[in-house]
C-alpha positions in Angstrom: -68.4 14.7 52.4 -68.9 17.5 55.0 -71.1 20.6 54.6 -68.2 22.7 54.8 -67.0 20.9 51.8 -69.4 20.9 49.9 -69.9 25.1 50.4 -66.7 25.5 49.6 -67.0 23.5 46.2 -70.1 25.2 45.3 -68.0 28.8 46.0 -65.1 27.8 44.4 -67.0 26.8 41.1 -69.0 30.0 40.9 -66.0 31.9 41.4 -64.4 30.7 38.2 -67.3 32.7 36.5 -65.6 35.7 37.5 -62.7 34.9 35.8 -64.2 34.6 32.6 -66.5 38.0 33.3 -62.9 40.1 33.8 -61.3 38.3 30.7 -58.6 36.9 32.5 -58.4 33.5 31.2 -58.7 31.8 27.8 -59.8 28.2 26.8 -59.5 25.9 29.9 -56.4 28.1 31.2 -56.5 29.6 35.0 -57.5 28.0 38.3 -58.9 28.8 41.6 -58.7 27.4 45.0 -60.0 27.4 48.5 -58.6 26.2 51.8 -61.4 23.9 53.4 -61.6 25.9 57.1 -60.4 23.5 59.7 -58.9 20.9 57.7 -56.0 19.9 55.6 -57.7 19.9 52.4 -58.3 22.4 49.9 -61.0 22.2 46.5 -59.4 23.3 42.9 -60.9 23.2 39.4 -60.5 20.0 37.8 -57.8 20.0 34.9 -58.6 20.7 31.3 -62.3 21.3 31.6 -64.1 24.2 29.9 -65.8 26.7 32.6 -69.2 26.6 31.2 -68.7 22.8 32.1 -67.6 23.4 35.5 -70.1 22.2 38.4 -69.6 21.9 42.4 -69.4 18.1 41.7 -66.6 18.7 39.4 -64.4 20.1 42.3 -61.6 18.2 43.5 -61.0 17.7 46.8 -57.1 17.5 47.9 -54.8 17.1 50.7 -52.1 19.4 51.4 -49.6 17.4 49.8 -52.0 17.9 46.2 -53.5 14.3 46.5 -57.2 14.1 45.5 -59.0 12.8 48.3 -62.5 13.9 46.8 -64.2 14.0 43.4 -64.0 11.8 40.0 -62.0 14.2 38.1 -58.2 14.8 38.0 -57.3 18.2 39.9 -55.5 21.5 37.8 -51.9 20.7 36.6 -51.1 23.6 39.2 -52.1 21.6 42.4 -48.6 20.9 43.7 -48.3 24.7 43.3 -51.3 25.6 45.0 -50.7 22.4 47.9 -47.2 23.9 48.6 -48.6 27.3 49.3 -50.8 26.6 51.8 -48.4 24.4 53.0 -46.3 27.1 53.5 -48.5 30.0 54.3 -51.1 28.8 56.8 -52.7 32.3 56.3 -53.8 31.8 53.4 -56.6 30.7 52.1 -57.4 30.7 48.3 -55.0 31.0 45.5 -55.7 32.0 41.8 -53.6 31.4 38.8 -54.4 33.2 35.5 -52.9 34.1 32.0 -54.6 37.5 32.0 -53.0 39.4 29.0 -51.4 42.8 30.3 -50.1 41.4 33.1 -48.3 37.8 31.8 -46.8 40.6 29.7 -44.9 42.0 32.0 -44.2 38.3 33.2 -42.9 37.5 29.9 -40.6 40.4 30.1 -39.8 39.4 33.8 -40.4 42.8 34.5 -42.4 44.1 37.9 -44.8 46.1 38.2 -43.9 49.6 39.5 -46.0 51.4 42.2 -47.4 54.5 39.7 -51.2 54.2 41.6 -52.9 54.7 44.6 -54.6 51.4 43.6 -51.9 49.8 43.2 -50.5 51.4 47.0 -54.3 50.5 48.1 -54.3 46.6 46.9 -50.5 45.8 47.0 -48.6 48.0 48.6 -46.2 48.5 46.4 -45.0 46.7 43.5 -46.2 43.6 42.2 -43.1 41.6 42.0 -41.7 39.0 39.7 -40.9 35.4 40.3 -38.4 32.8 39.1 -39.2 30.6 35.8 -40.6 27.2 37.2 -42.1 24.4 35.3 -45.2 23.4 35.5 -46.7 20.4 37.5 -44.5 20.3 40.5 -44.2 22.3 43.5 -41.4 24.3 41.9 -44.0 27.1 41.1 -45.2 27.1 44.8 -41.7 27.2 45.9 -41.0 30.3 43.5 -44.4 32.3 45.4 -43.7 31.6 48.7 -40.1 32.9 48.1 -41.0 36.1 46.5 -44.2 37.0 48.5 -42.2 36.4 51.6 -40.9 40.1 51.3 -43.7 42.0 49.6 -46.9 42.9 51.1 -48.3 41.9 47.5 -50.9 39.4 47.2 -50.0 39.4 43.5 -47.1 37.7 41.6 -45.9 37.4 38.0 -44.0 34.4 37.5 -41.7 35.1 34.9 -42.6 33.7 31.7 -45.9 32.2 32.9 -48.8 34.1 34.4 -50.3 35.3 37.2 -50.6 33.9 41.0 -52.7 35.7 43.4 -53.3 34.5 47.4 -55.9 35.5 49.7 -57.5 35.0 53.0 -59.9 33.3 51.1 -60.6 32.2 47.2 -62.8 35.5 46.8 -60.0 37.9 48.2 -57.5 36.2 45.5 -60.0 36.7 42.7 -59.9 40.4 43.7 -56.4 40.4 43.8 -56.0 38.7 40.3 -59.0 41.3 38.7 -57.0 44.3 40.2 -53.9 43.2 39.0 -55.0 42.7 35.3 -56.5 46.0 35.8 -53.4 47.8 37.0 -51.0 46.2 34.9 -53.3 47.3 31.7 -53.0 50.9 33.1 -49.5 51.0 33.7 -48.7 49.3 30.2 -50.8 52.7 28.6 -48.9 55.1 31.0 -45.2 53.7 29.8 -46.6 54.6 26.1 -46.9 58.1 27.4 -44.0 58.5 29.1 -42.4 57.6 32.0 -44.9 56.9 35.0 -44.4 58.4 38.1 -43.7 56.6 41.2 -45.8 57.0 44.8 -43.1 58.0 47.6 -42.8 55.0 50.2 -44.6 57.3 52.7 -47.7 57.6 50.5 -47.8 54.6 49.5 -47.6 53.4 53.2 -50.2 55.7 54.6 -52.4 54.4 51.4 -52.2 50.8 51.9 -52.6 51.2 55.8 -56.1 53.3 54.6 -57.3 51.0 52.5 -56.5 47.3 54.5 -57.7 49.1 57.9 -60.4 52.0 57.3 -61.8 51.9 53.6 -65.2 50.1 53.2 -68.0 49.0 55.6 -66.9 47.7 58.9 -68.7 45.7 61.3 -70.3 47.5 64.7 -68.4 46.8 67.5 
């Protein structure tokens, strides 16, 4: 197995600690995957394994059809969904799935999270959309993710009656989107208990998104 794959297995394994740290998962639910740079492969969490038992060696290497090609354990039950996203969206380098409480509550209602916070405009470029109901195990979830996100800047989607899926340029970016999704889902829920949250005008959303994506943070010197 190449050094690149070994390194990615370490990274994906370590990132699962972030899901626990931010209270985005319970028991063995949830998973992270990362695309292997330059290869038609990805690394994903094994199915039904406790988070405190995960190791780099337990991460499963799959091809883009979702078939295991490395590792001794069975891959996540969401592997087909991850594989479909990677096949359909070449720019995606990481996928995360959680059942985080507040975001999943919005998914249970089949309701998009409206863009009423500057943090949402920054990270998601608008609302966090809702995808269709789909059964676990096949690639229907992946199809719903791709079809819904094609019309949005959001790296997060609420799959109806299920939970959160996020995408990113790499696995870490997808984890960040999952953390931010739960954070804004909670805040907007609380805001609705107080009254009707005020939407942000679209021009302001566009300006905030552009600033955050292209100006915010540290930039490499030219």
